C-alpha positions, 0 to 999 in steps of 0.5 A: 400852693407855692407850686401854682404860684411858681407854674404860673410865674414861668417855673417849673416846679416838681412837688413830693409828698412823701405820705399822700393821704387820701384827704379832700384837701390833698386829691384837690391839690394834686388835681390842681398840680395834673391841671397845670401839668406839674409833675407830682413824684411818688417814689424816694428814688424820684424825689432824690433824682429831681433834687440833682436837677433842682434850682433851689428847694422850697421846704415845707415838709411841715407846719408851725406845731410841728414837734421833733424827732422827724419820723419815716417817711419825712426823715429819709426825705429831710436826709436827702435835702440837707444831701443834696447841697442845693440851696434851700428856701423853708416856708415857716420854719425850717423842717425838723426845727420846734417852734419855739426852740429851733434846730433838734439838740444832739447829732443823733437827731434828724436835722440838727444840722439843718439851716436852710439858706433863705427862710420865709416867715408867712404872717410873723416870724415864730420864735424859733427865727433867733436860731436862724443863720441863713442869708435871707430872711422874708415875711411873706402876706399881710395877714395881721391887722395894725390892732392884733401886730399891737397886742402881740408886739408884732413889729410889721415890716412896711410892704412896698405898694401892693408887694406881699413880701417884705425882707427882714434883716437877719440881724435884727430879726435875732436881737428883737426875739 
């Protein structure tokens, strides 16, 4: 979880998950957050309030298997993120976006106008990156072997030394997909 890493690097993250579960992975993550004294917000009001004092928002509401539309209670969260007018770093794909088709079409769908400033693609850029018009795009993790990358025609950028992240030129990324 990103919040753990941020805490270890000296930042003060706050976590909000709008639909808690009793799943073991979720309860284990909550326990880790508690052990690191990372606030876990439990109400929409506490989340909205925390947005006002945030420097940056880490958007990781959905995974790459998400298919629009955004449903409650996540629609309220995404609206609050957009309304906060803070820099947003989306993980893998921006919330509300389809992994293949990008942002939802039509002004009536939540997130049709959502464009984060930053995107970090995990392992490889997803097809929707062609719609990304933000400031910076990063590729995170050295998870692909050369053989797998070659099989799927994925260009893995050079990572410097032991770095786990590489910046990708936004314009080049759009043209290659």
